[in-house]
TORFI-17158 format. One record per atom (N, C-alpha, C, CB): atom name; y negated, x negated, z negated. Coordinates in pm, whole numbers, plus 50000, padded with zeros to 5 digits. Last residue first. Glycine has a CB too. Layout:
N
 atomo     v     u     w
    CA     Y     X     Z
...
end
This chain:
240
 atomo     v     u     w
     N 82173 71526 99224
    CA 82036 71571 99196
     C 81979 71628 99327
    CB 81946 71451 99139
     N 82511 71627 99155
    CA 82414 71549 99231
     C 82276 71611 99213
    CB 82452 71542 99383
     N 82814 71599 98976
    CA 82683 71659 98995
     C 82594 71565 99072
    CB 82619 71694 98862
     N 83131 71699 98901
    CA 83057 71601 98977
     C 82923 71666 99020
    CB 83141 71551 99101
     N 83331 71752 98631
    CA 83218 71803 98700
     C 83143 71689 98774
    CB 83126 71875 98601
     N 83642 71826 98537
    CA 83568 71714 98586
     C 83454 71765 98679
    CB 83663 71614 98660
     N 83840 71961 98272
    CA 83739 71972 98374
     C 83685 71834 98414
    CB 83626 72060 98326
     N 84074 72173 98099
    CA 84028 72042 98146
     C 83931 72053 98263
    CB 84146 71955 98186
     N 84214 72323 97831
    CA 84116 72347 97936
     C 84059 72212 97976
    CB 84004 72445 97889
     N 84541 72339 97730
    CA 84429 72252 97744
     C 84340 72301 97859
    CB 84474 72109 97766
     N 84681 72585 97504
    CA 84676 72509 97625
     C 84554 72421 97627
    CB 84678 72600 97744
     N 84907 72738 97258
    CA 84777 72684 97300
     C 84796 72612 97435
    CB 84716 72586 97190
     N 85152 72790 97157
    CA 85051 72892 97147
     C 84912 72847 97184
    CB 85050 72944 97011
     N 85385 72666 97413
    CA 85321 72659 97281
     C 85219 72776 97275
    CB 85250 72516 97258
     N 85621 72864 97604
    CA 85510 72773 97587
     C 85474 72763 97444
    CB 85392 72816 97668
     N 85919 72925 97802
    CA 85842 72935 97674
     C 85734 72827 97670
    CB 85938 72921 97549
     N 86122 73101 98013
    CA 86006 73008 98009
     C 85931 73029 97882
    CB 85912 73028 98131
     N 86317 73291 97976
    CA 86354 73169 98052
     C 86246 73061 98048
    CB 86383 73205 98198
     N 86084 73558 97965
    CA 86224 73516 97954
     C 86261 73397 98041
    CB 86311 73630 97989
     N 85765 73396 97903
    CA 85845 73502 97957
     C 85989 73465 97944
    CB 85809 73531 98102
     N 85448 73284 97769
    CA 85598 73283 97765
     C 85654 73412 97824
    CB 85650 73266 97616
     N 85173 73293 97745
    CA 85232 73292 97880
     C 85381 73300 97882
    CB 85192 73171 97951
     N 85026 73516 97517
    CA 85106 73396 97534
     C 85179 73401 97666
    CB 85205 73380 97419
     N 84711 73661 97613
    CA 84858 73677 97588
     C 84930 73544 97602
    CB 84920 73782 97689
     N 84411 73589 97465
    CA 84493 73558 97581
     C 84636 73576 97546
    CB 84468 73416 97631
     N 84218 73609 97265
    CA 84293 73729 97302
     C 84364 73711 97437
    CB 84200 73850 97308
     N 84130 73374 97180
    CA 84056 73432 97297
     C 84124 73561 97349
    CB 84049 73326 97415
     N 84299 73303 96984
    CA 84155 73302 96950
     C 84069 73373 97059
    CB 84106 73155 96932
     N 84549 73294 97103
    CA 84513 73414 97023
     C 84365 73421 96990
    CB 84592 73418 96893
     N 84552 73040 97231
    CA 84544 73164 97310
     C 84500 73285 97226
    CB 84680 73193 97376
     N 84340 72774 97175
    CA 84447 72855 97117
     C 84443 72996 97172
    CB 84436 72857 96964
     N 84264 72510 97372
    CA 84235 72652 97360
     C 84358 72720 97299
    CB 84198 72715 97499
     N 84110 72201 97364
    CA 84226 72275 97326
     C 84192 72422 97302
    CB 84289 72214 97203
     N 83943 72055 97636
    CA 83929 72134 97513
     C 84065 72206 97487
    CB 83808 72240 97526
     N 83809 71772 97804
    CA 83909 71871 97781
     C 83896 71931 97644
    CB 84044 71814 97800
     N 83615 71605 98065
    CA 83649 71638 97923
     C 83762 71743 97925
    CB 83521 71694 97842
     N 83350 71446 98247
    CA 83495 71476 98232
     C 83523 71507 98084
    CB 83585 71354 98283
     N 83103 71421 98482
    CA 83129 71461 98343
     C 83272 71510 98332
    CB 83029 71571 98295
     N 82915 71212 98678
    CA 83050 71276 98664
     C 83074 71296 98513
    CB 83168 71183 98731
     N 82638 71199 98883
    CA 82683 71204 98746
     C 82818 71277 98743
    CB 82576 71275 98653
     N 82580 70975 99158
    CA 82613 71107 99105
     C 82652 71096 98956
    CB 82729 71170 99188
     N 82558 70721 99254
    CA 82435 70800 99242
     C 82457 70941 99190
    CB 82368 70807 99374
     N 82826 70630 99238
    CA 82757 70646 99369
     C 82636 70736 99361
    CB 82853 70702 99472
     N 82855 70756 98928
    CA 82938 70710 99041
     C 82862 70733 99170
    CB 83075 70785 99044
     N 82813 70730 98584
    CA 82743 70740 98716
     C 82835 70681 98820
    CB 82602 70665 98716
     N 82957 70942 98330
    CA 82931 70816 98394
     C 82863 70840 98530
    CB 83063 70737 98411
     N 83076 71086 98025
    CA 82983 71085 98137
     C 82971 70949 98196
    CB 82848 71135 98094
     N 83306 71278 97859
    CA 83280 71142 97905
     C 83192 71153 98029
    CB 83415 71063 97935
     N 83283 71494 97578
    CA 83276 71475 97723
     C 83242 71330 97754
    CB 83171 71568 97787
     N 83421 71702 97339
    CA 83385 71565 97372
     C 83390 71548 97522
    CB 83478 71464 97302
     N 83288 72019 97243
    CA 83384 71942 97323
     C 83333 71807 97351
    CB 83414 72012 97452
     N 83270 72300 97054
    CA 83220 72163 97069
     C 83323 72087 97136
    CB 83184 72097 96937
     N 83185 72649 97090
    CA 83283 72540 97092
     C 83201 72406 97097
    CB 83383 72553 97219
     N 83160 72997 97016
    CA 83097 72863 97012
     C 83206 72756 97014
    CB 83005 72846 96885
     N 83283 73243 97245
    CA 83293 73173 97119
     C 83216 73043 97127
    CB 83439 73146 97082
     N 83359 73548 97401
    CA 83262 73437 97388
     C 83269 73380 97251
    CB 83119 73483 97418
     N 83586 73703 97611
    CA 83560 73665 97476
     C 83469 73541 97474
    CB 83690 73639 97402
     N 83656 73743 97877
    CA 83564 73833 97818
     C 83528 73806 97674
    CB 83616 73964 97829
     N 83819 73519 97937
    CA 83879 73657 97933
     C 83790 73754 97855
    CB 84020 73654 97868
     N 83589 73311 97782
    CA 83717 73320 97849
     C 83771 73464 97832
    CB 83817 73213 97792
     N 83296 73136 97741
    CA 83351 73268 97760
     C 83478 73263 97841
    CB 83250 73358 97827
     N 83137 72930 97509
    CA 83241 72937 97609
     C 83292 73079 97618
    CB 83355 72839 97578
     N 82840 72784 97424
    CA 82913 72913 97422
     C 83009 72915 97539
    CB 82814 73035 97429
     N 82831 72446 97285
    CA 82784 72561 97364
     C 82867 72682 97343
    CB 82784 72528 97509
     N 82792 72096 97276
    CA 82812 72219 97201
     C 82753 72337 97280
    CB 82747 72209 97059
     N 82933 71797 97353
    CA 82862 71907 97413
     C 82895 72034 97332
    CB 82899 71924 97565
     N 82908 71473 97247
    CA 82959 71604 97212
     C 82868 71709 97274
    CB 82969 71622 97058
     N 82991 71190 97455
    CA 82901 71266 97379
     C 82968 71400 97342
    CB 82769 71286 97456
     N 83066 70864 97579
    CA 83110 70998 97536
     C 83008 71059 97445
    CB 83246 70992 97465
     N 83036 70678 97884
    CA 83000 70703 97745
     C 83050 70846 97709
    CB 82843 70688 97721
     N 83077 70431 98131
    CA 83129 70557 98070
     C 83100 70568 97923
    CB 83279 70568 98090
     N 82746 70282 98168
    CA 82892 70274 98176
     C 82947 70403 98115
    CB 82948 70145 98102
     N 82436 70177 98269
    CA 82519 70300 98254
     C 82668 70261 98270
    CB 82477 70410 98362
     N 82190 70037 98176
    CA 82320 69982 98197
     C 82426 70091 98172
    CB 82341 69861 98106
     N 81976 70213 98165
    CA 81960 70090 98241
     C 82093 70019 98265
    CB 81865 69998 98168
     N 82004 70439 98009
    CA 82055 70444 98145
     C 82040 70314 98224
    CB 81986 70551 98218
     N 82118 70479 97675
    CA 82026 70412 97768
     C 82084 70406 97907
    CB 81994 70271 97719
     N 82288 70799 97634
    CA 82276 70655 97609
     C 82174 70597 97705
    CB 82414 70583 97626
     N 82128 71115 97571
    CA 82210 71024 97648
     C 82189 70881 97603
    CB 82179 71036 97797
     N 82155 71393 97366
    CA 82084 71269 97391
     C 82172 71168 97457
    CB 82028 71213 97264
     N 82175 71725 97442
    CA 82252 71605 97427
     C 82167 71482 97462
    CB 82377 71612 97515
     N 82087 72040 97282
    CA 82060 71928 97375
     C 82149 71805 97341
    CB 81907 71887 97367
     N 82301 72323 97261
    CA 82229 72215 97193
     C 82205 72103 97289
    CB 82307 72165 97071
     N 82433 72493 97429
    CA 82344 72553 97326
     C 82264 72449 97249
    CB 82426 72635 97228
     N 82536 72551 97756
    CA 82505 72452 97657
     C 82404 72512 97555
    CB 82449 72322 97726
     N 82782 72773 97847
    CA 82636 72757 97840
     C 82608 72660 97723
    CB 82561 72899 97819
     N 83040 72849 98064
    CA 83000 72764 97951
     C 82850 72746 97960
    CB 83075 72626 97952
     N 83267 73104 98174
    CA 83138 73039 98166
     C 83124 72950 98046
    CB 83031 73141 98165
     N 83482 73256 98411
    CA 83469 73192 98280
     C 83338 73112 98282
    CB 83594 73098 98246
     N 83542 73564 98595
    CA 83478 73435 98572
     C 83492 73387 98428
    CB 83332 73443 98607
     N 83672 73811 98601
    CA 83686 73718 98717
     C 83623 73578 98694
    CB 83621 73781 98840
     N 83816 74025 98436
    CA 83740 73905 98389
     C 83747 73796 98491
    CB 83794 73853 98253
     N 83948 74218 98573
    CA 83846 74260 98485
     C 83760 74147 98433
    CB 83905 74331 98374
     N 84102 74052 98738
    CA 84035 74168 98796
     C 83922 74211 98704
    CB 84136 74283 98818
     N 84220 73863 98578
    CA 84104 73822 98655
     C 84035 73939 98727
    CB 84145 73717 98755
     N 84394 73829 98340
    CA 84339 73958 98389
     C 84209 73935 98468
    CB 84313 74054 98269
     N 84530 73622 98229
    CA 84383 73610 98229
     C 84318 73737 98283
    CB 84338 73488 98313
     N 84807 73738 98205
    CA 84747 73636 98117
     C 84596 73640 98114
    CB 84791 73500 98159
     N 84868 73939 98393
    CA 84893 73960 98254
     C 84815 73863 98165
    CB 85039 73948 98229
     N 84724 73824 98647
    CA 84741 73956 98600
     C 84751 73964 98447
    CB 84862 74014 98664
     N 84694 73548 98696
    CA 84594 73641 98750
     C 84601 73778 98684
    CB 84613 73657 98899
     N 84929 73439 98579
    CA 84797 73398 98539
     C 84688 73500 98574
    CB 84766 73266 98600
     N 85129 73558 98733
    CA 85120 73591 98591
     C 84982 73554 98536
    CB 85231 73519 98513
     N 85069 73436 98978
    CA 85061 73583 98966
     C 85054 73627 98825
    CB 85178 73648 99031
     N 85108 73171 98917
    CA 84974 73215 98952
     C 84960 73369 98937
    CB 84941 73172 99096
     N 85384 73168 98886
    CA 85300 73139 98773
     C 85158 73189 98794
    CB 85300 72991 98745
     N 85451 73228 99150
    CA 85491 73323 99048
     C 85409 73297 98918
    CB 85646 73311 99020
     N 85356 72995 99286
    CA 85296 73128 99311
     C 85331 73232 99201
    CB 85344 73181 99447
     N 85307 72687 99156
    CA 85401 72793 99155
     C 85335 72930 99173
    CB 85479 72789 99029
     N 85124 72493 99123
    CA 85220 72468 99226
     C 85327 72577 99232
    CB 85284 72332 99204
     N 84818 72686 99084
    CA 84912 72585 99040
     C 85010 72555 99157
    CB 84988 72632 98911
     N 84477 72785 99100
    CA 84606 72779 99160
     C 84689 72663 99096
    CB 84592 72762 99314
     N 84202 72999 99068
    CA 84281 72900 99002
     C 84426 72899 99058
    CB 84280 72926 98853
     N 84042 73205 99166
    CA 84083 73100 99262
     C 84168 72989 99198
    CB 83961 73038 99325
     N 83952 73371 98973
    CA 84045 73430 99072
     C 84099 73326 99169
    CB 83976 73541 99150
     N 83770 73240 98827
    CA 83905 73236 98777
     C 84006 73290 98876
    CB 83913 73312 98650
     N 83515 73047 98897
    CA 83578 73165 98961
     C 83726 73161 98921
    CB 83559 73163 99122
     N 83300 72938 98644
    CA 83424 72913 98710
     C 83479 73045 98767
    CB 83523 72848 98613
     N 82982 72811 98576
    CA 83062 72932 98600
     C 83180 72897 98685
    CB 82979 73042 98667
     N 82756 72657 98344
    CA 82856 72647 98452
     C 82942 72771 98453
    CB 82944 72522 98436
     N 82453 72515 98245
    CA 82532 72638 98250
     C 82627 72623 98368
    CB 82441 72768 98265
     N 82220 72344 98033
    CA 82329 72343 98130
     C 82406 72471 98123
    CB 82423 72224 98106
     N 81948 72146 97907
    CA 82016 72273 97933
     C 82127 72256 98037
    CB 81915 72378 97980
     N 81880 71879 97856
    CA 81805 71989 97786
     C 81876 72122 97798
    CB 81663 72004 97842
     N 81988 71580 97791
    CA 82039 71695 97863
     C 81980 71817 97791
    CB 82199 71698 97868
     N 81754 71320 97790
    CA 81815 71428 97713
     C 81862 71539 97807
    CB 81716 71484 97608
     N 81597 71135 97926
    CA 81726 71096 97877
     C 81787 71194 97776
    CB 81714 70964 97815
     N 81384 71314 98010
    CA 81364 71199 97923
     C 81493 71156 97852
    CB 81257 71231 97821
     N 81588 71575 98090
    CA 81446 71540 98067
     C 81441 71427 97966
    CB 81363 71665 98016
     N 81810 71740 98299
    CA 81788 71619 98217
     C 81639 71595 98212
    CB 81865 71492 98276
     N 82005 72023 98336
    CA 81867 71971 98345
     C 81853 71856 98248
    CB 81759 72082 98315
     N 82281 72126 98533
    CA 82225 72083 98410
     C 82090 72017 98437
    CB 82321 71989 98338
     N 82462 72398 98690
    CA 82370 72283 98692
     C 82339 72242 98547
    CB 82237 72318 98769
     N 82694 72584 98904
    CA 82614 72557 98781
     C 82530 72434 98799
    CB 82706 72539 98658
     N 83038 72661 98992
    CA 82895 72656 99018
     C 82820 72625 98890
    CB 82847 72788 99078
     N 83353 72612 99138
    CA 83265 72597 99015
     C 83124 72592 99059
    CB 83300 72466 98931
     N 83619 72601 99260
    CA 83519 72708 99274
     C 83439 72711 99146
    CB 83585 72849 99304
     N 83835 72441 99247
    CA 83701 72373 99263
     C 83592 72474 99292
    CB 83704 72268 99380
     N 84094 72473 99006
    CA 84011 72528 99110
     C 83885 72444 99125
    CB 83976 72672 99080
     N 84438 72455 98881
    CA 84297 72407 98899
     C 84225 72485 99008
    CB 84294 72255 98935
     N 84709 72416 98654
    CA 84636 72497 98756
     C 84491 72461 98762
    CB 84650 72647 98726
     N 85010 72291 98551
    CA 84871 72261 98574
     C 84818 72353 98681
    CB 84851 72113 98613
     N 85266 72246 98320
    CA 85208 72337 98420
     C 85058 72308 98429
    CB 85234 72489 98383
     N 85525 72037 98260
    CA 85380 72048 98240
     C 85323 72133 98353
    CB 85311 71908 98236
     N 85845 72094 98114
    CA 85758 72095 98233
     C 85612 72103 98188
    CB 85792 72216 98328
     N 86167 72040 98003
    CA 86023 72027 97972
     C 85943 72013 98103
    CB 85997 71902 97877
     N 86430 72273 98019
    CA 86371 72152 98076
     C 86219 72151 98042
    CB 86394 72146 98232
     N 86528 72515 97935
    CA 86572 72401 97861
     C 86509 72271 97912
    CB 86720 72393 97866
     N 86393 72691 98114
    CA 86543 72692 98106
     C 86593 72559 98046
    CB 86607 72713 98251
     N 86121 72517 98063
    CA 86177 72604 98170
     C 86327 72589 98168
    CB 86119 72569 98313
     N 85867 72502 97852
    CA 86012 72473 97851
     C 86078 72568 97945
    CB 86075 72484 97708
     N 85542 72363 97918
    CA 85641 72471 97923
     C 85780 72415 97897
    CB 85636 72543 98060
     N 85212 72289 97838
    CA 85347 72243 97834
     C 85442 72362 97825
    CB 85367 72148 97718
     N 84930 72327 98046
    CA 85014 72390 97945
     C 85154 72332 97955
    CB 85015 72544 97961
     N 84608 72305 98151
    CA 84730 72223 98139
     C 84806 72282 98018
    CB 84696 72063 98119
     N 84363 72428 98382
    CA 84437 72436 98261
     C 84556 72340 98267
    CB 84483 72578 98236
     N 84034 72349 98518
    CA 84169 72408 98522
     C 84232 72408 98383
    CB 84260 72331 98620
     N 83796 72247 98766
    CA 83821 72301 98628
     C 83959 72362 98632
    CB 83710 72410 98582
     N 83616 72010 98955
    CA 83739 72085 98929
     C 83744 72130 98784
    CB 83863 72001 98964
     N 83391 71908 99220
    CA 83417 71939 99081
     C 83549 72019 99072
    CB 83297 72019 99019
     N 83322 71883 99479
    CA 83421 71790 99427
     C 83465 71815 99285
    CB 83370 71655 99436
     N 83114 72049 99529
    CA 83247 72102 99554
     C 83358 72005 99514
    CB 83260 72138 99699
     N 82880 71998 99250
    CA 82930 71986 99394
     C 83070 72038 99404
    CB 82927 71837 99446
     N 82617 72117 99051
    CA 82764 72097 99064
     C 82798 72091 99215
    CB 82846 72213 98992
     N 82302 71955 99028
    CA 82382 72069 99070
     C 82534 72024 99083
    CB 82325 72127 99207
     N 82051 71868 98811
    CA 82173 71818 98873
     C 82268 71936 98898
    CB 82240 71710 98782
     N 81709 71820 98792
    CA 81816 71918 98793
     C 81936 71866 98871
    CB 81768 72049 98852
     N 81575 71542 98600
    CA 81580 71637 98709
     C 81688 71739 98691
    CB 81599 71567 98840
     N 81617 71199 98516
    CA 81550 71328 98498
     C 81562 71414 98623
    CB 81402 71306 98463
     N 81728 70950 98510
    CA 81817 71062 98550
     C 81747 71196 98546
    CB 81938 71067 98460
     N 81624 70653 98610
    CA 81564 70773 98557
     C 81648 70892 98602
    CB 81417 70787 98603
     N 81808 70441 98675
    CA 81683 70414 98599
     C 81625 70540 98533
    CB 81577 70352 98694
     N 82108 70373 98653
    CA 82039 70495 98695
     C 81910 70496 98613
    CB 82129 70629 98671
     N 82352 70131 98749
    CA 82227 70165 98686
     C 82176 70300 98741
    CB 82124 70054 98709
     N 82669 70020 98652
    CA 82592 70092 98748
     C 82462 70135 98679
    CB 82672 70215 98805
     N 82909 69764 98630
    CA 82797 69831 98563
     C 82707 69894 98669
    CB 82715 69730 98475
     N 83234 69831 98770
    CA 83110 69754 98761
     C 83002 69834 98687
    CB 83062 69713 98902
     N 83550 69839 98687
    CA 83437 69931 98676
     C 83309 69853 98661
    CB 83455 70028 98558
     N 83741 69644 98676
    CA 83748 69738 98792
     C 83627 69829 98795
    CB 83878 69824 98787
     N 83725 69509 98442
    CA 83680 69437 98560
     C 83671 69527 98682
    CB 83771 69321 98589
     N 83846 69683 98257
    CA 83698 69670 98261
     C 83649 69605 98384
    CB 83649 69592 98145
     N 84077 69901 98279
    CA 84055 69771 98338
     C 83907 69749 98353
    CB 84127 69758 98473
     N 84060 70141 98147
    CA 84180 70061 98125
     C 84167 69922 98181
    CB 84299 70128 98185
     N 83722 70167 98009
    CA 83828 70201 98098
     C 83946 70109 98079
    CB 83782 70198 98241
     N 83573 70248 97693
    CA 83616 70145 97787
     C 83724 70198 97879
    CB 83666 70021 97713
     N 83292 70419 97604
    CA 83436 70430 97617
     C 83482 70336 97727
    CB 83479 70576 97647
     N 83035 70406 97367
    CA 83085 70359 97493
     C 83236 70367 97496
    CB 83038 70216 97520
     N 82917 70696 97200
    CA 82997 70572 97199
     C 83039 70533 97335
    CB 83118 70586 97112
     N 82778 70889 97046
    CA 82717 70829 97168
     C 82780 70693 97189
    CB 82561 70816 97155
     N 82987 71163 96939
    CA 82890 71060 96919
     C 82839 71005 97050
    CB 82947 70950 96836
     N 83343 71214 96926
    CA 83205 71260 96923
     C 83110 71143 96896
    CB 83186 71370 96816
     N 83574 71053 97145
    CA 83533 71102 97013
     C 83388 71140 97023
    CB 83556 70995 96901
     N 83831 71089 97392
    CA 83694 71066 97350
     C 83670 71118 97216
    CB 83599 71126 97444
     N 84153 70933 97374
    CA 84074 71056 97378
     C 83933 71030 97329
    CB 84141 71166 97293
     N 84169 70624 97565
    CA 84198 70709 97447
     C 84111 70832 97457
    CB 84171 70633 97312
     N 84101 70502 97806
    CA 84225 70454 97737
     C 84259 70540 97614
    CB 84208 70304 97693
     N 84017 70635 98114
    CA 83985 70631 97971
     C 84110 70603 97893
    CB 83922 70761 97924
     N 84052 70659 98385
    CA 84083 70528 98324
     C 84043 70521 98182
    CB 84017 70417 98399
     N 84030 70894 98513
    CA 83908 70821 98498
     C 83929 70683 98436
    CB 83813 70900 98415
     N 84282 70997 98488
    CA 84238 70955 98622
     C 84116 70864 98616
    CB 84207 71078 98708
     N 84271 71070 98224
    CA 84360 70961 98262
     C 84320 70910 98401
    CB 84508 71008 98261
     N 84090 71282 98243
    CA 84059 71169 98160
     C 84142 71046 98198
    CB 84081 71203 98015
     N 84226 71459 98404
    CA 84106 71399 98460
     C 84063 71279 98375
    CB 83991 71503 98469
     N 84579 71408 98395
    CA 84461 71470 98344
     C 84339 71397 98399
    CB 84462 71469 98190
     N 84785 71399 98692
    CA 84731 71342 98571
     C 84606 71419 98525
    CB 84698 71195 98594
     N 84984 71670 98816
    CA 84876 71578 98830
     C 84831 71522 98693
    CB 84761 71645 98903
     N 85342 71681 98777
    CA 85209 71738 98748
     C 85102 71630 98766
    CB 85203 71798 98604
     N 85560 71586 99050
    CA 85508 71571 98910
     C 85372 71634 98894
    CB 85499 71422 98870
     N 85719 71838 99254
    CA 85627 71723 99243
     C 85577 71711 99098
    CB 85506 71740 99343
     N 86064 71927 99254
    CA 85924 71954 99213
     C 85843 71829 99203
    CB 85919 72025 99080
     N 86315 71802 99308
    CA 86240 71874 99412
     C 86091 71885 99372
    CB 86302 72016 99435
     N 86397 71660 99075
    CA 86419 71609 99206
     C 86324 71671 99306
    CB 86560 71631 99247
     N 86339 71785 98829
    CA 86345 71637 98833
     C 86361 71579 98974
    CB 86461 71590 98748
     N 86334 72061 98881
    CA 86228 71998 98804
     C 86227 71848 98826
    CB 86243 72029 98655
     N 86565 72109 99037
    CA 86433 72152 99086
     C 86323 72073 99015
    CB 86413 72305 99065
     N 86769 72007 98870
    CA 86752 71952 99002
     C 86611 71992 99055
    CB 86865 72003 99096
     N 86733 72181 98646
    CA 86721 72034 98630
     C 86691 71968 98765
    CB 86852 71974 98568
     N 86778 72438 98751
    CA 86646 72404 98704
     C 86629 72252 98692
    CB 86620 72471 98572
     N 87065 72388 98814
    CA 86964 72429 98915
     C 86823 72392 98875
    CB 86971 72578 98938
     N 87209 72327 98582
    CA 87178 72222 98677
     C 87073 72258 98777
    CB 87298 72184 98747
     N 87216 72573 98446
    CA 87157 72453 98383
     C 87118 72349 98485
    CB 87255 72390 98283
     N 87326 72746 98630
    CA 87210 72787 98553
     C 87141 72670 98492
    CB 87248 72885 98446
     N 87542 72600 98730
    CA 87430 72632 98824
     C 87306 72670 98745
    CB 87470 72749 98921
     N 87694 72593 98501
    CA 87650 72470 98554
     C 87533 72490 98650
    CB 87763 72400 98621
     N 87751 72867 98471
    CA 87674 72796 98370
     C 87617 72668 98421
    CB 87757 72769 98251
     N 87901 72905 98705
    CA 87776 72979 98693
     C 87689 72914 98584
    CB 87803 73130 98659
     N 88116 72742 98652
    CA 88035 72711 98769
     C 87901 72779 98752
    CB 88105 72757 98901
     N 88224 72881 98431
    CA 88177 72738 98418
     C 88083 72699 98532
    CB 88298 72641 98415
     N 88295 73115 98554
    CA 88197 73120 98446
     C 88136 72978 98424
    CB 88265 73174 98312
     N 88491 73023 98731
    CA 88369 73089 98784
     C 88257 73087 98677
    CB 88401 73237 98827
     N 88679 72930 98551
    CA 88615 72836 98642
     C 88489 72896 98703
    CB 88712 72794 98752
     N 88750 73164 98422
    CA 88688 73055 98349
     C 88617 72961 98437
    CB 88787 72982 98271
     N 88869 73301 98632
    CA 88747 73359 98569
     C 88672 73250 98488
    CB 88785 73481 98475
     N 89082 73131 98678
    CA 88984 73152 98786
     C 88855 73204 98727
    CB 89039 73250 98892
     N 89218 73157 98440
    CA 89170 73028 98479
     C 89060 73041 98584
    CB 89283 72943 98530
     N 89283 73428 98454
    CA 89197 73381 98349
     C 89136 73243 98378
    CB 89273 73376 98222
     N 89447 73426 98676
    CA 89324 73498 98685
     C 89226 73455 98572
    CB 89352 73648 98679
     N 89662 73276 98583
    CA 89585 73228 98694
     C 89449 73292 98705
    CB 89659 73248 98817
     N 89754 73453 98383
    CA 89705 73313 98347
     C 89618 73260 98455
    CB 89823 73214 98323
     N 89843 73654 98550
    CA 89737 73680 98453
     C 89671 73551 98411
    CB 89791 73754 98331
end
């Protein structure tokens, strides 16, 4: 009897170790780290603030001054653009950052006399992918219900006055508009960093999305818990 109890205890201990150690090994050894945010990739040293302020990269010498004498015209989204989400998860006691992205983005903005006069962007939500097929299945069905709400949109509602373009460096502005997620449309204001790269305009930013505000079910499931919000992040590469 004593031997059986010891054996049962050993089995229970091994099961507990596997339950705890399995996720740890997967998260810290097997799983690839989450990609950096677009703002970090751009070398922005701090979160952008509203206004028309120059934002310095982490290494000023690495970013030469670029000129764009006249940005007027219609600028179309290219396939290098990406939009996605970033959510912090606790997976069986281990902290994980979940990131899903897509480059299925369309839209354009119109610049007139150093003012962004209009802009509209559409994201195909059915194509958002992370590093976990099971997470993607939850995203497509229960969370974002992409069958009924296959797209997300942003429409600029107020013009944006740009900084002087003769010495274009990364600058930040506030973009105000109507954001539609999961069929819910709300006004938002988001700080965006704009810069010129190889004759293209690159617009980068992120917005905190509280799930309940958009009637998005909390992504938490047994064994995986999240906060009640996530980050909508984007990097739009536009060419004239």
